[in-house]
C-alpha positions as CSV (number, residue, x, y, z in Angstrom):
1,M,-23.5,11.8,-5.2
2,D,-23.6,10.6,-8.8
3,Q,-21.3,7.7,-9.7
4,V,-21.8,8.2,-13.4
5,G,-22.0,11.3,-15.5
6,E,-21.9,12.6,-19.0
7,G,-19.0,14.7,-20.5
8,W,-15.4,15.4,-19.6
9,E,-15.9,17.4,-16.4
10,V,-16.1,15.3,-13.3
11,P,-17.6,17.3,-10.4
12,T,-15.1,18.2,-7.7
13,E,-16.9,16.4,-5.0
14,V,-16.7,13.2,-7.0
15,K,-13.0,13.7,-7.7
16,D,-12.3,14.4,-4.0
17,R,-13.9,11.2,-2.9
18,V,-12.0,9.1,-5.5
19,Q,-8.6,10.7,-5.9
20,F,-7.9,11.8,-2.3
21,H,-5.7,14.8,-2.3
22,W,-3.0,14.5,0.3
23,F,-1.9,17.9,1.7
24,H,1.8,18.5,2.0
25,V,3.5,21.4,3.8
26,Y,6.4,22.9,1.8
27,P,9.1,25.2,3.1
28,G,8.3,28.9,2.8
29,K,4.6,28.3,2.2
30,A,1.9,28.2,4.8
31,L,-1.1,26.0,4.4
32,L,-4.4,27.2,6.0
33,L,-6.6,24.2,6.8
34,C,-10.1,23.9,8.4
35,F,-10.6,20.4,9.8
36,L,-13.6,18.5,8.6
37,S,-13.1,15.3,10.6
38,P,-14.7,15.0,14.1
39,A,-11.7,12.9,15.2
40,A,-8.3,11.8,13.8
41,L,-7.7,8.2,12.7
42,W,-4.4,6.5,13.6
43,Y,-2.5,3.7,12.2
44,V,0.9,2.0,12.7
45,G,3.1,2.2,9.7
46,H,6.7,2.0,8.4
47,Y,8.4,4.7,6.4
48,E,9.9,2.9,3.4
49,G,10.6,3.9,-0.1
50,G,9.7,7.5,0.5
51,R,6.2,6.8,1.9
52,M,4.3,5.4,4.8
53,R,3.2,1.8,4.5
54,L,0.8,0.0,6.8
55,C,2.3,-2.4,9.3
56,I,0.4,-5.6,9.1
57,G,1.6,-6.8,12.5
58,E,2.6,-10.5,12.9
59,G,4.5,-11.6,9.8
60,C,5.1,-8.1,8.5
61,E,8.0,-8.1,6.0
62,L,9.0,-4.6,6.9
63,C,9.2,-5.5,10.6
64,E,11.3,-8.5,9.7
65,K,13.7,-6.2,7.7
66,G,14.1,-4.0,10.8
67,C,12.2,-1.0,9.4
68,G,11.1,1.0,12.4
69,K,7.4,1.5,13.2
70,Q,5.6,4.7,14.1
71,I,2.1,5.8,14.8
72,R,0.6,8.2,12.2
73,Y,-2.6,10.2,12.4
74,V,-4.8,11.3,9.5
75,V,-7.4,14.0,9.4
76,S,-9.8,15.2,6.7
77,A,-9.5,19.0,6.0
78,V,-10.3,21.7,3.5
79,E,-7.8,24.2,2.4
80,V,-9.4,27.6,3.2
81,T,-7.9,29.5,0.3
82,T,-8.6,27.0,-2.5
83,R,-11.5,25.1,-0.9
84,K,-9.8,21.8,-1.9
85,V,-10.8,18.9,0.3
86,G,-8.1,16.4,1.3
87,V,-6.2,14.6,4.0
88,I,-3.2,15.5,6.1
89,E,-1.1,13.0,7.9
90,V,0.9,13.9,11.0
91,G,3.2,12.3,13.5
92,E,2.8,11.9,17.2
93,S,4.2,15.3,18.3
94,I,1.8,17.3,16.1
95,A,-1.1,14.9,17.0
96,L,-0.5,15.7,20.7
97,T,-0.6,19.4,19.9
98,L,-3.8,18.9,18.0
99,K,-5.3,17.0,20.9
100,D,-4.5,19.8,23.2
101,L,-6.0,22.4,20.8
102,C,-9.1,20.2,20.5
103,S,-9.7,20.3,24.2
104,R,-9.6,24.2,24.1
105,N,-11.6,24.4,20.8
106,G,-14.4,21.9,21.8
107,G,-13.4,19.4,19.2
108,L,-11.5,19.0,16.0
109,R,-14.2,19.7,13.4
110,G,-14.2,23.4,12.4
111,M,-10.8,24.2,13.9
112,I,-8.6,26.2,11.6
113,V,-4.8,25.9,11.7
114,E,-1.9,27.3,9.8
115,C,0.6,24.6,8.9
116,M,4.2,25.5,8.0
117,K,7.8,24.1,8.1
118,A,10.0,25.2,11.0
119,T,12.9,25.9,8.6
120,K,13.5,26.2,4.9
121,S,14.5,22.5,4.7
122,K,12.0,20.1,3.2
123,H,12.9,17.6,6.0
124,S,12.1,20.2,8.6
125,R,9.6,19.6,11.3
126,M,6.0,20.6,10.6
127,E,4.3,23.1,12.9
128,M,0.6,23.8,13.3
129,V,-0.6,27.1,14.8
130,P,-4.3,27.6,15.7
131,V,-6.1,30.4,13.9
132,H,-8.5,32.0,16.3
133,E,-11.4,32.7,14.0
134,A,-14.8,31.1,13.3
135,P,-14.8,28.5,10.5
136,P,-16.5,29.6,7.3
137,A,-20.1,28.4,6.9
138,W,-19.2,26.8,3.5
139,A,-16.5,24.7,5.2
140,L,-18.8,23.4,7.9
141,A,-21.3,22.4,5.2
142,L,-18.7,19.9,3.8
143,A,-18.7,16.3,4.8
144,P,-15.3,14.8,5.9
145,L,-13.7,12.2,3.8
146,D,-14.0,8.6,5.0
147,L,-10.5,8.2,6.4
148,R,-10.5,4.4,6.5
149,E,-11.5,4.4,2.8
150,V,-8.8,6.9,2.0
151,L,-6.1,4.8,3.6
152,E,-7.4,1.5,2.2
153,K,-7.4,2.9,-1.4
154,T,-4.0,4.6,-0.9
155,W,-2.5,1.3,0.3
156,Q,-4.2,-0.6,-2.6
157,R,-2.6,1.7,-5.1
158,Q,0.8,1.3,-3.4
159,G,0.5,-2.5,-3.8
160,S,-0.4,-2.4,-7.5
């Protein structure tokens, strides 16, 4: 992948590996994703200031403030309708659902799910429903994002 190019148009694959699109599920809109990651990546974090922040363990300021911890899972995916590559983050209940679906699917990569909110509230619980169809060949040709890099760069931006 080129790291330098001429002109104003940066290739999509370069943008996707630098700007990291985070998928969000909005009430009343379904999101159709095909997973690119072979496995999820988990981390322990705190929800503070409207976003998840990494818990650094011993000496963590957010722990000392009494901000609760939770385990979060991230997965690289491509939106089937737009072909946009990005990352989705889920909590433990959705992760357990995905784990169960993976055992029936033979793995995470290539699995297609429809993501939606359970109600019209933006704070509503997310649901993921499997779509029982073969993944498109173009999606399987895509490489997953490096999830550790995505998280590290996201947290660096939060700190700046």
